[in-house]
Backbone as CSV, one residue per row, in Angstrom:
resi,resn,N_x,N_y,N_z,CA_x,CA_y,CA_z,C_x,C_y,C_z
1,MET,-18.447,-18.000,2.882,-19.342,-17.587,3.965,-18.558,-17.111,5.186
2,ALA,-17.637,-18.005,5.701,-16.916,-17.626,6.908,-15.663,-18.470,7.089
3,LEU,-14.675,-17.872,7.751,-13.460,-18.561,8.170,-13.397,-18.504,9.686
4,ILE,-13.341,-19.668,10.318,-13.217,-19.760,11.780,-11.848,-20.343,12.083
5,THR,-10.994,-19.553,12.705,-9.647,-19.989,13.037,-9.605,-20.466,14.485
6,ILE,-9.205,-21.711,14.693,-9.045,-22.263,16.032,-7.581,-22.108,16.419
7,SER,-7.328,-21.490,17.573,-5.955,-21.262,18.010,-5.819,-21.641,19.478
8,GLY,-4.633,-22.057,19.851,-4.385,-22.427,21.243,-3.104,-23.214,21.362
9,TYR,-2.692,-23.474,22.603,-1.507,-24.288,22.841,-1.679,-25.670,22.221
10,PRO,-0.586,-26.331,21.871,-0.711,-27.731,21.443,-1.246,-28.591,22.583
11,CYS,-2.123,-29.526,22.258,-2.750,-30.416,23.250,-3.596,-29.651,24.263
12,SER,-4.212,-28.551,23.829,-5.076,-27.774,24.720,-6.546,-28.143,24.548
13,GLY,-6.857,-29.023,23.610,-8.240,-29.422,23.372,-8.862,-28.747,22.166
14,LYS,-8.042,-28.262,21.240,-8.560,-27.546,20.068,-9.424,-28.444,19.190
15,SER,-8.967,-29.659,18.954,-9.720,-30.566,18.071,-11.078,-30.904,18.656
16,GLN,-11.140,-31.043,19.976,-12.427,-31.315,20.626,-13.374,-30.137,20.442
17,ARG,-12.861,-28.921,20.614,-13.695,-27.726,20.452,-14.108,-27.549,18.988
18,ALA,-13.215,-27.848,18.060,-13.555,-27.737,16.646,-14.657,-28.721,16.272
19,ALA,-14.596,-29.943,16.825,-15.632,-30.946,16.559,-16.976,-30.523,17.162
20,GLN,-16.929,-29.956,18.369,-18.165,-29.450,18.991,-18.788,-28.361,18.127
21,LEU,-17.958,-27.440,17.675,-18.451,-26.325,16.865,-19.028,-26.830,15.547
22,LYS,-18.367,-27.782,14.931,-18.856,-28.335,13.664,-20.232,-28.979,13.844
23,ARG,-20.414,-29.718,14.927,-21.717,-30.347,15.180,-22.800,-29.293,15.376
24,HIS,-22.491,-28.228,16.122,-23.473,-27.152,16.349,-23.869,-26.496,15.021
25,LEU,-22.885,-26.188,14.203,-23.165,-25.492,12.940,-23.983,-26.378,12.001
26,GLU,-23.604,-27.629,11.893,-24.348,-28.540,11.019,-25.770,-28.751,11.522
27,SER,-25.941,-28.759,12.833,-27.281,-28.906,13.397,-28.157,-27.701,13.064
28,ARG,-27.591,-26.513,13.143,-28.355,-25.295,12.825,-28.707,-25.246,11.343
29,LEU,-27.778,-25.649,10.497,-28.040,-25.625,9.059,-29.102,-26.648,8.661
30,ALA,-29.181,-27.758,9.409,-30.157,-28.803,9.098,-31.521,-28.542,9.733
31,ASP,-31.579,-27.565,10.645,-32.840,-27.266,11.320,-33.870,-26.727,10.326
32,LEU,-35.117,-27.131,10.486,-36.182,-26.711,9.579,-36.445,-25.211,9.628
33,SER,-36.084,-24.589,10.747,-36.320,-23.148,10.886,-35.268,-22.309,10.148
34,TYR,-34.198,-22.950,9.713,-33.146,-22.216,9.004,-33.600,-21.922,7.570
35,THR,-33.566,-20.659,7.197,-34.040,-20.247,5.870,-32.949,-19.538,5.060
36,GLY,-31.717,-19.640,5.525,-30.623,-18.964,4.844,-30.117,-19.744,3.648
37,PRO,-29.002,-19.323,3.085,-28.437,-19.998,1.913,-27.930,-21.396,2.256
38,SER,-27.808,-22.222,1.249,-27.301,-23.584,1.445,-25.793,-23.520,1.696
39,LEU,-25.382,-24.034,2.864,-23.986,-23.954,3.270,-23.463,-25.326,3.666
40,SER,-22.164,-25.494,3.548,-21.505,-26.702,4.033,-20.452,-26.304,5.060
41,VAL,-20.180,-27.197,5.991,-19.177,-26.964,7.032,-17.983,-27.862,6.747
42,VAL,-16.817,-27.262,6.587,-15.596,-28.005,6.290,-14.618,-27.808,7.434
43,LEU,-14.061,-28.912,7.914,-13.089,-28.874,9.011,-11.724,-29.287,8.473
44,LEU,-10.760,-28.368,8.536,-9.385,-28.657,8.146,-8.527,-28.783,9.396
45,SER,-7.681,-29.783,9.430,-6.784,-29.973,10.572,-5.520,-30.666,10.108
46,ASP,-4.534,-30.751,11.005,-3.319,-31.484,10.671,-3.642,-32.940,10.350
47,ASP,-4.640,-33.485,11.033,-4.994,-34.892,10.800,-5.634,-35.082,9.425
48,THR,-6.553,-34.203,9.041,-7.215,-34.359,7.745,-6.249,-34.128,6.591
49,LEU,-5.174,-33.370,6.848,-4.176,-33.087,5.807,-2.949,-33.982,5.937
50,ASN,-3.002,-34.939,6.866,-1.888,-35.882,7.075,-0.578,-35.174,7.403
51,ILE,-0.668,-34.134,8.233,0.530,-33.435,8.709,0.935,-34.063,10.039
52,ASP,2.080,-34.694,10.064,2.531,-35.390,11.267,3.001,-34.401,12.324
53,ARG,2.855,-34.779,13.597,3.293,-33.904,14.694,4.800,-33.661,14.639
54,SER,5.548,-34.578,14.042,6.994,-34.399,13.939,7.365,-33.256,12.996
55,SER,6.400,-32.778,12.214,6.671,-31.649,11.312,7.042,-30.392,12.080
56,TYR,6.651,-30.346,13.367,6.929,-29.160,14.183,8.215,-29.289,14.984
57,ASN,9.003,-30.346,14.689,10.246,-30.539,15.433,11.295,-29.486,15.082
58,ASP,11.273,-28.992,13.842,12.227,-27.956,13.442,11.593,-27.094,12.362
59,SER,12.171,-25.919,12.151,11.593,-24.951,11.213,11.653,-25.438,9.772
60,ARG,12.633,-26.267,9.454,12.765,-26.740,8.077,11.572,-27.588,7.664
61,SER,11.077,-28.425,8.560,9.922,-29.273,8.237,8.601,-28.572,8.544
62,GLU,8.640,-27.565,9.427,7.401,-26.865,9.786,6.916,-25.956,8.663
63,LYS,7.835,-25.348,7.926,7.441,-24.424,6.863,6.591,-25.098,5.794
64,PRO,7.001,-26.242,5.219,6.121,-26.895,4.229,4.804,-27.373,4.822
65,ALA,4.785,-27.678,6.123,3.527,-28.077,6.763,2.552,-26.901,6.778
66,ARG,3.041,-25.714,7.110,2.180,-24.522,7.096,1.732,-24.198,5.676
67,GLU,2.628,-24.387,4.706,2.256,-24.133,3.314,1.155,-25.080,2.856
68,THR,1.236,-26.328,3.297,0.185,-27.297,2.959,-1.148,-26.857,3.543
69,LEU,-1.118,-26.408,4.797,-2.343,-25.954,5.445,-2.916,-24.725,4.753
70,PHE,-2.059,-23.759,4.428,-2.552,-22.524,3.816,-3.120,-22.787,2.429
71,THR,-2.491,-23.678,1.678,-3.009,-24.037,0.362,-4.402,-24.648,0.477
72,ALA,-4.590,-25.496,1.478,-5.905,-26.105,1.703,-6.934,-25.051,2.111
73,VAL,-6.508,-24.079,2.907,-7.412,-22.992,3.310,-7.865,-22.211,2.076
74,GLN,-6.934,-21.834,1.230,-7.286,-21.094,0.012,-8.225,-21.902,-0.880
75,ARG,-7.983,-23.199,-0.962,-8.800,-24.046,-1.829,-10.231,-24.185,-1.311
76,ASN,-10.416,-24.131,-0.003,-11.738,-24.387,0.583,-12.513,-23.120,0.932
77,LEU,-11.861,-21.967,0.936,-12.590,-20.729,1.204,-13.582,-20.465,0.078
78,ALA,-14.849,-20.243,0.443,-15.878,-20.002,-0.569,-17.081,-19.339,0.078
79,GLN,-17.919,-18.735,-0.754,-19.119,-18.059,-0.268,-20.143,-19.035,0.307
80,ASN,-20.084,-20.299,-0.074,-21.058,-21.283,0.394,-20.464,-22.262,1.400
81,THR,-19.352,-21.866,2.039,-18.659,-22.763,2.963,-18.330,-22.058,4.269
82,ILE,-18.571,-22.757,5.378,-18.067,-22.330,6.682,-16.829,-23.177,6.943
83,LEU,-15.673,-22.544,6.919,-14.409,-23.263,7.030,-13.848,-23.131,8.446
84,ILE,-13.638,-24.270,9.111,-13.037,-24.307,10.437,-11.607,-24.807,10.285
85,VAL,-10.642,-24.004,10.705,-9.230,-24.371,10.577,-8.712,-24.738,11.964
86,ASP,-8.576,-26.048,12.198,-8.129,-26.580,13.483,-6.662,-26.975,13.368
87,SER,-5.794,-26.054,13.745,-4.364,-26.324,13.750,-3.750,-25.492,14.866
88,LEU,-2.423,-25.530,14.988,-1.799,-24.729,16.046,-2.112,-23.244,15.861
89,ASN,-1.902,-22.743,14.624,-2.175,-21.333,14.316,-1.597,-20.414,15.395
90,TYR,-0.373,-20.757,15.804,0.224,-20.041,16.945,1.015,-18.808,16.527
91,ILE,1.242,-18.635,15.227,1.995,-17.481,14.741,1.008,-16.429,14.245
92,LYS,1.080,-15.228,14.782,0.106,-14.194,14.406,0.233,-13.823,12.932
93,GLY,1.458,-13.919,12.386,1.641,-13.626,10.971,0.902,-14.610,10.086
94,PHE,0.826,-15.875,10.510,0.097,-16.875,9.729,-1.409,-16.644,9.843
95,ARG,-1.869,-16.270,11.041,-3.297,-15.955,11.192,-3.659,-14.742,10.332
96,TYR,-2.763,-13.781,10.233,-3.010,-12.612,9.379,-3.063,-13.021,7.906
97,GLN,-2.210,-13.951,7.528,-2.200,-14.437,6.144,-3.534,-15.075,5.784
98,MET,-4.084,-15.879,6.685,-5.395,-16.491,6.431,-6.488,-15.427,6.413
99,TYR,-6.371,-14.435,7.282,-7.333,-13.329,7.324,-7.364,-12.589,5.989
100,CYS,-6.176,-12.343,5.410,-6.107,-11.656,4.117,-6.746,-12.500,3.019
101,ALA,-6.515,-13.815,3.071,-7.124,-14.706,2.075,-8.637,-14.671,2.189
102,ALA,-9.147,-14.606,3.420,-10.593,-14.545,3.635,-11.174,-13.226,3.134
103,ARG,-10.464,-12.126,3.334,-10.940,-10.829,2.853,-10.981,-10.798,1.329
104,GLU,-10.027,-11.468,0.713,-10.008,-11.501,-0.745,-11.248,-12.197,-1.283
105,ILE,-11.710,-13.241,-0.593,-12.906,-13.977,-1.005,-14.176,-13.281,-0.520
106,LYS,-14.027,-12.304,0.384,-15.144,-11.549,0.953,-16.039,-12.441,1.824
107,VAL,-15.399,-13.142,2.776,-16.144,-13.937,3.754,-15.862,-13.387,5.145
108,ARG,-16.761,-13.697,6.089,-16.605,-13.248,7.468,-15.521,-14.074,8.156
109,VAL,-14.960,-13.503,9.211,-13.905,-14.184,9.952,-14.168,-14.092,11.449
110,CYS,-13.671,-15.073,12.190,-13.639,-15.005,13.643,-12.583,-15.977,14.141
111,THR,-12.155,-15.797,15.387,-11.118,-16.635,15.978,-11.629,-17.226,17.288
112,VAL,-11.380,-18.516,17.472,-11.732,-19.196,18.720,-10.433,-19.558,19.421
113,TYR,-10.221,-18.959,20.599,-9.007,-19.178,21.381,-9.298,-20.232,22.438
114,VAL,-8.698,-21.410,22.275,-8.898,-22.514,23.218,-7.843,-22.390,24.318
115,LEU,-8.301,-22.118,25.517,-7.398,-21.784,26.615,-7.182,-22.979,27.535
116,ALA,-5.917,-23.255,27.844,-5.529,-24.277,28.816,-4.146,-23.921,29.338
117,THR,-3.839,-24.330,30.555,-2.540,-24.007,31.144,-1.454,-24.869,30.508
118,PRO,-0.220,-24.390,30.487,0.880,-25.196,29.935,1.043,-26.542,30.632
119,ASP,0.849,-26.562,31.947,0.988,-27.827,32.677,-0.064,-28.836,32.242
120,LEU,-1.298,-28.369,32.034,-2.348,-29.273,31.561,-2.029,-29.800,30.164
121,CYS,-1.514,-28.939,29.304,-1.168,-29.355,27.941,-0.083,-30.431,27.965
122,LYS,0.915,-30.243,28.849,1.974,-31.248,28.968,1.418,-32.569,29.488
123,GLN,0.513,-32.468,30.450,-0.098,-33.683,31.010,-0.919,-34.413,29.963
124,TRP,-1.759,-33.682,29.230,-2.603,-34.311,28.216,-1.760,-34.884,27.070
125,ASN,-0.640,-34.229,26.770,0.240,-34.749,25.722,0.847,-36.093,26.142
126,CYS,1.243,-36.196,27.416,1.825,-37.447,27.917,0.798,-38.567,27.968
127,GLU,-0.471,-38.219,28.152,-1.523,-39.228,28.287,-2.053,-39.724,26.948
128,ARG,-1.618,-39.137,25.853,-2.119,-39.545,24.541,-1.625,-40.941,24.185
129,THR,-2.528,-41.728,23.656,-2.186,-43.101,23.257,-2.490,-43.354,21.782
130,ASP,-2.772,-42.262,21.042,-3.136,-42.416,19.633,-1.963,-42.200,18.687
131,GLY,-0.754,-42.060,19.250,0.419,-41.863,18.417,0.560,-40.459,17.874
132,LYS,-0.206,-39.514,18.421,-0.178,-38.143,17.907,0.359,-37.154,18.938
133,ALA,1.173,-37.671,19.850,1.765,-36.807,20.876,2.977,-36.073,20.302
134,TYR,3.236,-34.894,20.862,4.417,-34.135,20.484,5.616,-34.616,21.296
135,ALA,6.801,-34.515,20.698,8.020,-34.782,21.456,8.123,-33.739,22.573
136,PRO,8.601,-34.114,23.759,8.655,-33.165,24.887,9.365,-31.858,24.546
137,ASP,10.497,-31.944,23.857,11.226,-30.717,23.503,10.430,-29.867,22.516
138,THR,9.762,-30.518,21.575,8.938,-29.789,20.592,7.789,-29.089,21.287
139,LEU,7.132,-29.790,22.218,6.013,-29.196,22.940,6.463,-27.981,23.736
140,ALA,7.594,-28.095,24.432,8.100,-26.972,25.226,8.438,-25.784,24.331
141,ASN,8.996,-26.050,23.173,9.345,-24.985,22.227,8.101,-24.287,21.695
142,LEU,7.069,-25.064,21.359,5.830,-24.488,20.833,5.105,-23.669,21.896
143,LEU,5.125,-24.149,23.118,4.496,-23.383,24.206,5.198,-22.044,24.402
144,GLN,6.498,-22.037,24.278,7.269,-20.808,24.475,7.049,-19.814,23.343
145,ARG,6.890,-20.332,22.120,6.777,-19.467,20.948,5.348,-19.028,20.649
146,TYR,4.378,-19.524,21.384,2.973,-19.231,21.069,2.675,-17.730,21.185
147,GLU,2.026,-17.196,20.150,1.637,-15.781,20.131,0.123,-15.693,20.322
148,GLU,-0.254,-15.265,21.501,-1.664,-15.279,21.905,-2.502,-14.331,21.048
149,PRO,-3.668,-14.783,20.589,-4.542,-13.886,19.814,-5.079,-12.759,20.679
150,SER,-5.402,-11.661,20.027,-5.900,-10.483,20.745,-7.081,-9.885,19.995
151,SER,-8.103,-9.500,20.757,-9.277,-8.871,20.149,-8.979,-7.458,19.677
152,MET,-7.794,-6.935,20.009,-7.433,-5.579,19.624,-6.919,-5.505,18.189
153,VAL,-6.588,-6.651,17.599,-6.092,-6.637,16.214,-7.176,-7.184,15.302
154,ARG,-7.231,-6.663,14.095,-8.354,-6.971,13.209,-8.365,-8.412,12.733
155,TRP,-7.172,-9.052,12.615,-7.160,-10.412,12.077,-7.571,-11.463,13.106
156,ASP,-7.606,-11.106,14.391,-8.076,-12.036,15.426,-9.491,-11.710,15.894
157,SER,-10.071,-10.665,15.351,-11.371,-10.191,15.819,-12.481,-10.563,14.835
158,PRO,-13.684,-10.916,15.349,-14.041,-11.091,16.756,-13.399,-12.339,17.355
159,LEU,-13.056,-12.247,18.638,-12.326,-13.308,19.329,-13.206,-13.907,20.424
160,PHE,-13.293,-15.236,20.435,-14.071,-15.955,21.444,-13.134,-16.907,22.186
161,THR,-13.098,-16.774,23.508,-12.212,-17.590,24.339,-12.993,-18.719,24.979
162,VAL,-12.464,-19.937,24.860,-13.084,-21.123,25.452,-12.084,-21.725,26.433
163,SER,-12.424,-21.732,27.717,-11.534,-22.263,28.743,-11.650,-23.780,28.832
164,TRP,-10.614,-24.424,29.382,-10.652,-25.880,29.562,-11.749,-26.319,30.531
165,THR,-12.268,-25.357,31.317,-13.337,-25.683,32.265,-14.725,-25.578,31.635
166,ASP,-14.827,-24.990,30.441,-16.124,-24.851,29.773,-16.548,-26.191,29.177
167,GLU,-17.809,-26.503,29.318,-18.310,-27.768,28.777,-18.490,-27.712,27.267
168,ASP,-18.777,-26.529,26.742,-19.070,-26.424,25.316,-18.578,-25.086,24.784
169,VAL,-18.606,-24.950,23.469,-18.216,-23.698,22.819,-19.405,-22.737,22.814
170,PRO,-19.162,-21.428,22.758,-20.257,-20.441,22.691,-20.863,-20.405,21.288
171,ALA,-21.631,-21.426,20.959,-22.126,-21.598,19.585,-23.020,-20.447,19.138
172,ASP,-23.836,-19.902,20.036,-24.778,-18.843,19.651,-24.057,-17.594,19.150
173,VAL,-23.057,-17.134,19.910,-22.374,-15.891,19.518,-21.496,-16.119,18.288
174,ILE,-20.930,-17.311,18.180,-20.125,-17.618,16.987,-21.019,-17.660,15.758
175,TRP,-22.201,-18.253,15.895,-23.147,-18.307,14.772,-23.541,-16.901,14.310
176,ARG,-23.802,-16.016,15.258,-24.158,-14.645,14.883,-22.993,-13.942,14.203
177,ALA,-21.774,-14.215,14.677,-20.603,-13.556,14.097,-20.380,-13.960,12.644
178,ILE,-20.630,-15.233,12.321,-20.345,-15.706,10.967,-21.530,-15.543,10.021
179,THR,-22.702,-15.219,10.555,-23.875,-15.040,9.689,-24.356,-13.593,9.634
180,GLU,-24.055,-12.812,10.676,-24.539,-11.431,10.738,-23.416,-10.412,10.830
181,GLY,-22.201,-10.861,11.082,-21.083,-9.937,11.245,-20.739,-9.211,9.966
182,MET,-19.927,-8.190,10.109,-19.532,-7.364,8.969,-18.557,-8.122,8.079
183,VAL,-18.799,-8.059,6.773,-17.865,-8.627,5.796,-16.896,-7.518,5.408
184,LYS,-15.644,-7.666,5.761,-14.663,-6.627,5.468,-14.242,-6.707,4.005
185,PRO,-14.347,-5.603,3.289,-14.015,-5.635,1.857,-12.520,-5.787,1.656
186,PRO,-12.107,-6.355,0.525,-10.668,-6.463,0.248,-10.057,-5.094,0.024
187,ASN,-8.819,-4.920,0.470,-8.115,-3.672,0.218,-7.007,-3.932,-0.796
188,THR,-6.174,-2.939,-1.035,-5.135,-3.081,-2.051,-4.129,-4.153,-1.693
189,GLY,-4.029,-4.467,-0.391,-3.092,-5.491,0.034,-3.622,-6.896,-0.129
190,THR,-4.942,-7.047,-0.278,-5.522,-8.386,-0.363,-6.192,-8.669,-1.692
191,GLN,-6.330,-7.670,-2.550,-6.997,-7.890,-3.826,-6.099,-8.648,-4.789
192,ALA,-6.687,-9.569,-5.504,-5.948,-10.282,-6.548,-5.777,-9.361,-7.757
193,VAL,-4.574,-9.323,-8.262,-4.274,-8.453,-9.397,-4.459,-9.230,-10.691
194,ALA,-5.236,-8.644,-11.591,-5.445,-9.293,-12.888,-4.166,-9.224,-13.702
195,LYS,-3.690,-10.362,-14.126,-2.447,-10.418,-14.887,-2.707,-10.199,-16.375
196,ALA,-1.688,-9.676,-17.043,-1.784,-9.484,-18.481,-1.788,-10.844,-19.172
197,PRO,-2.397,-10.950,-20.349,-2.382,-12.233,-21.073,-0.956,-12.629,-21.438
198,THR,-0.756,-13.918,-21.690,0.591,-14.425,-21.945,1.204,-13.865,-23.225
199,ASP,0.368,-13.437,-24.168,0.894,-12.906,-25.435,0.958,-11.381,-25.436
200,ALA,0.868,-10.767,-24.279,0.839,-9.303,-24.208,2.135,-8.686,-24.724
201,LEU,3.272,-9.258,-24.354,4.545,-8.695,-24.804,4.695,-8.818,-26.318
202,ARG,4.284,-9.963,-26.863,4.356,-10.147,-28.317,3.454,-9.145,-29.032
203,THR,2.236,-8.944,-28.472,1.307,-7.971,-29.057,1.891,-6.569,-29.004
204,LEU,2.512,-6.235,-27.887,3.117,-4.909,-27.719,4.225,-4.679,-28.743
205,GLU,5.127,-5.628,-28.864,6.255,-5.484,-29.794,5.773,-5.483,-31.246
206,HIS,4.917,-6.425,-31.605,4.471,-6.575,-32.995,3.641,-5.374,-33.448
207,THR,2.718,-4.910,-32.603,1.821,-3.818,-32.997,2.582,-2.509,-33.156
208,THR,3.471,-2.212,-32.185,4.234,-0.958,-32.294,5.165,-0.979,-33.498
209,ALA,5.763,-2.144,-33.801,6.628,-2.242,-34.978,5.825,-2.039,-36.258
210,SER,4.597,-2.570,-36.284,3.742,-2.405,-37.461,3.361,-0.946,-37.658
211,VAL,3.098,-0.238,-36.551,2.754,1.183,-36.640,3.931,1.980,-37.191
212,VAL,5.134,1.682,-36.735,6.332,2.380,-37.213,6.526,2.144,-38.708
213,THR,6.408,0.894,-39.134,6.569,0.562,-40.554,5.530,1.269,-41.417
214,ALA,4.260,1.238,-40.955,3.181,1.885,-41.717,3.350,3.394,-41.752
215,LEU,3.858,3.956,-40.656,4.051,5.405,-40.601,5.150,5.856,-41.556
216,VAL,6.242,5.108,-41.639,7.325,5.435,-42.568,6.823,5.346,-44.005
217,SER,6.034,4.313,-44.287,5.473,4.150,-45.638,4.515,5.280,-45.974
218,GLU,3.703,5.682,-45.005,2.734,6.751,-45.223,3.434,8.079,-45.503
219,GLN,4.519,8.344,-44.785,5.278,9.574,-45.019,5.881,9.600,-46.423
220,ALA,6.337,8.438,-46.872,6.951,8.374,-48.201,5.933,8.664,-49.297
221,HIS,4.680,8.245,-49.070,3.648,8.456,-50.096,3.002,9.844,-50.006
222,SER,2.907,10.390,-48.794,2.197,11.662,-48.628,3.096,12.874,-48.764
223,GLY,4.393,12.663,-48.673,5.310,13.787,-48.806,5.505,14.567,-47.532
224,SER,5.147,13.988,-46.398,5.379,14.585,-45.081,4.726,15.949,-44.945
225,LEU,3.432,16.034,-45.257,2.715,17.308,-45.145,2.278,17.604,-43.718
226,GLY,2.324,16.601,-42.850,1.925,16.805,-41.473,0.432,16.765,-41.288
227,GLY,-0.021,17.028,-40.049,-1.440,17.022,-39.735,-1.923,15.644,-39.307
228,THR,-3.230,15.522,-39.178,-3.830,14.259,-38.741,-3.883,13.269,-39.892
229,THR,-3.366,12.078,-39.659,-3.286,11.047,-40.684,-3.859,9.748,-40.147
230,ILE,-4.561,9.030,-41.015,-5.073,7.708,-40.643,-4.177,6.655,-41.272
231,ILE,-3.571,5.829,-40.425,-2.663,4.781,-40.886,-3.406,3.461,-40.881
232,ALA,-3.395,2.767,-41.993,-4.078,1.474,-42.109,-3.068,0.349,-41.927
233,LEU,-3.322,-0.477,-40.915,-2.528,-1.689,-40.725,-3.295,-2.857,-41.345
234,SER,-2.873,-4.066,-41.082,-3.522,-5.224,-41.706,-4.993,-5.316,-41.330
235,THR,-5.304,-5.166,-40.042,-6.698,-5.256,-39.598,-7.114,-4.055,-38.768
236,LEU,-6.245,-3.057,-38.667,-6.505,-1.918,-37.786,-6.372,-0.600,-38.545
237,LYS,-6.987,0.426,-37.994,-6.807,1.783,-38.477,-6.489,2.672,-37.284
238,VAL,-5.424,3.480,-37.426,-4.942,4.300,-36.319,-4.857,5.752,-36.775
239,ARG,-5.386,6.646,-35.956,-5.332,8.083,-36.252,-4.170,8.690,-35.484
240,ILE,-3.304,9.434,-36.186,-2.128,10.024,-35.554,-1.883,11.420,-36.122
241,THR,-1.370,12.294,-35.278,-1.049,13.662,-35.701,0.452,13.783,-35.898
242,LEU,0.860,14.181,-37.127,2.278,14.268,-37.473,2.706,15.729,-37.616
243,PRO,3.973,16.018,-37.370,4.472,17.384,-37.569,4.701,17.642,-39.059
244,PRO,4.798,18.922,-39.470,5.010,19.259,-40.905,6.460,19.050,-41.314
245,ARG,6.977,17.869,-41.070,8.345,17.518,-41.454,8.442,16.003,-41.547
246,ASN,9.518,15.524,-42.048,9.736,14.096,-42.149,10.261,13.562,-40.819
247,VAL,9.545,12.606,-40.222,9.983,11.975,-38.966,10.854,10.790,-39.337
248,THR,12.098,10.813,-38.902,13.056,9.791,-39.313,12.735,8.434,-38.665
249,LEU,13.221,7.381,-39.298,13.019,6.020,-38.773,13.696,5.856,-37.423
250,SER,14.893,6.442,-37.271,15.609,6.309,-35.988,14.832,6.973,-34.854
251,GLU,14.166,8.111,-35.156,13.367,8.802,-34.142,12.158,7.960,-33.752
252,LEU,11.505,7.345,-34.726,10.348,6.493,-34.455,10.741,5.247,-33.655
253,GLN,11.885,4.666,-34.009,12.339,3.484,-33.277,12.711,3.813,-31.835
254,ARG,13.294,4.999,-31.645,13.625,5.426,-30.277,12.356,5.581,-29.433
255,LEU,11.335,6.212,-30.002,10.069,6.389,-29.277,9.371,5.044,-29.061
256,LYS,9.512,4.137,-30.030,8.932,2.806,-29.863,9.576,2.081,-28.686
257,ARG,10.905,2.146,-28.578,11.603,1.495,-27.469,11.171,2.084,-26.131
258,GLN,11.010,3.395,-26.077,10.566,4.040,-24.845,9.159,3.578,-24.462
259,PHE,8.278,3.521,-25.437,6.895,3.108,-25.187,6.840,1.654,-24.700
260,VAL,7.585,0.770,-25.354,7.596,-0.648,-24.960,8.162,-0.802,-23.554
261,THR,9.231,-0.084,-23.250,9.837,-0.170,-21.918,8.853,0.263,-20.832
262,LEU,8.126,1.344,-21.101,7.151,1.832,-20.126,6.058,0.802,-19.855
263,HIS,5.640,0.089,-20.890,4.517,-0.832,-20.750,4.929,-2.243,-20.352
264,LYS,6.225,-2.544,-20.415,6.674,-3.853,-19.932,6.424,-3.994,-18.434
265,LYS,6.555,-2.913,-17.686,6.297,-2.948,-16.252,4.848,-3.288,-15.979
266,ALA,3.943,-2.742,-16.782,2.517,-3.034,-16.615,2.230,-4.503,-16.899
267,ILE,2.960,-5.086,-17.855,2.767,-6.508,-18.147,3.211,-7.352,-16.960
268,THR,4.322,-6.972,-16.335,4.839,-7.711,-15.184,3.908,-7.608,-13.992
269,LEU,3.424,-6.396,-13.698,2.574,-6.175,-12.530,1.115,-6.504,-12.792
270,GLY,0.715,-6.481,-14.062,-0.676,-6.767,-14.401,-1.585,-5.568,-14.288
271,THR,-1.034,-4.373,-14.059,-1.878,-3.192,-13.902,-1.333,-2.039,-14.725
272,THR,-2.222,-1.126,-15.089,-1.836,0.135,-15.701,-2.557,1.229,-14.944
273,ASP,-2.726,2.386,-15.554,-3.437,3.469,-14.904,-4.867,3.031,-14.571
274,LYS,-5.259,3.298,-13.334,-6.590,2.962,-12.807,-6.839,1.452,-12.772
275,GLY,-5.768,0.673,-12.893,-5.899,-0.770,-12.780,-6.524,-1.452,-13.972
276,VAL,-6.795,-0.696,-15.077,-7.449,-1.275,-16.243,-6.393,-1.789,-17.214
277,VAL,-6.528,-3.028,-17.644,-5.576,-3.614,-18.587,-6.310,-4.009,-19.857
278,ASP,-5.856,-3.478,-20.996,-6.419,-3.855,-22.291,-5.257,-4.038,-23.254
279,TRP,-4.974,-5.300,-23.559,-3.821,-5.599,-24.385,-4.228,-6.027,-25.797
280,SER,-5.369,-5.588,-26.256,-5.748,-5.877,-27.642,-4.872,-5.056,-28.585
281,GLU,-4.745,-5.520,-29.830,-3.904,-4.823,-30.804,-4.396,-3.404,-31.059
282,GLN,-5.722,-3.235,-31.141,-6.279,-1.907,-31.397,-5.949,-0.956,-30.254
283,SER,-6.068,-1.442,-29.005,-5.787,-0.599,-27.848,-4.318,-0.211,-27.811
284,VAL,-3.420,-1.171,-28.044,-1.985,-0.877,-28.038,-1.649,0.120,-29.152
285,ALA,-2.216,-0.081,-30.336,-1.946,0.821,-31.458,-2.430,2.242,-31.159
286,ASP,-3.628,2.358,-30.573,-4.164,3.686,-30.236,-3.302,4.391,-29.199
287,LYS,-2.876,3.634,-28.168,-2.036,4.233,-27.125,-0.682,4.662,-27.696
288,PHE,-0.135,3.857,-28.584,1.154,4.196,-29.189,1.021,5.423,-30.083
289,ALA,-0.100,5.536,-30.785,-0.334,6.705,-31.636,-0.407,7.975,-30.792
290,VAL,-1.095,7.896,-29.667,-1.171,9.055,-28.768,0.209,9.396,-28.231
291,TYR,0.966,8.369,-27.862,2.318,8.580,-27.330,3.203,9.259,-28.366
292,LEU,3.122,8.816,-29.617,3.913,9.436,-30.672,3.503,10.891,-30.885
293,GLY,2.196,11.119,-30.908,1.707,12.480,-31.113,2.174,13.430,-30.026
294,GLU,2.329,12.936,-28.799,2.748,13.785,-27.687,4.261,13.955,-27.605
295,ASN,5.016,13.032,-28.213,6.467,13.052,-28.010,7.273,13.374,-29.262
296,ILE,6.670,13.364,-30.441,7.395,13.773,-31.639,7.535,15.297,-31.641
297,LYS,8.743,15.758,-31.815,8.980,17.206,-31.801,8.562,17.830,-33.119
298,PHE,7.808,18.944,-33.011,7.319,19.632,-34.225,8.355,20.594,-34.762
């Protein structure tokens, strides 16, 4: 349904705003006047994922913390879920990564920027008594490295700013954004690529070898008269056009190697022409027959 990214300085009040927003959304969904689809509101945060504040002390420990968060985001993104991500989200590249994941699922996105001055954040961090305060050096480093969201870039838009002086979040406009806003379709950069089946390489090698063997046998029985010939394999039949001469085994094996090499790349990437992948034995045999017909010299 939607991805709501909460961003702001550490200790700026993000968790409070995320909790306010969650209550508003759940209240609207439970209201008798609501006639939309059945939705759930999920709140992800460092606390719910057991990510300690010390994870941000250095880049070595921060990277797996972000990976844990992103994995949870991917797992919870769904058409029937409003996902609120309450974390630092201070790196624009990470916000873009979540935006791409949301586009792949085809859900709406918006960003809530929780605004507070650095001095207030330092003060609130010192006043914490729940054991979740940042080390002073870590806090200063995070404040310096923070990359402010902008409504001018697509991954932060639409952007809603909530100041430390505001009593509540702008629930009405956020609700409209996640229920009526435009769903951006996935592009080539965000679409999941269908992978080839695990036995695709075996099918490619086995089928082409069978075609070569059957073709050599057919030439021996027919006397190499050329023209269109139907080759019968164990469970397949393949139509191929041969030249009016004997095609040697070495020539067939050379063309087989070329064909397999060309299609190994498609197995690795999971795509072929027009993105369609068909690795059935019949399809591979037909494609190989066409390839031979086009590349055997008459």
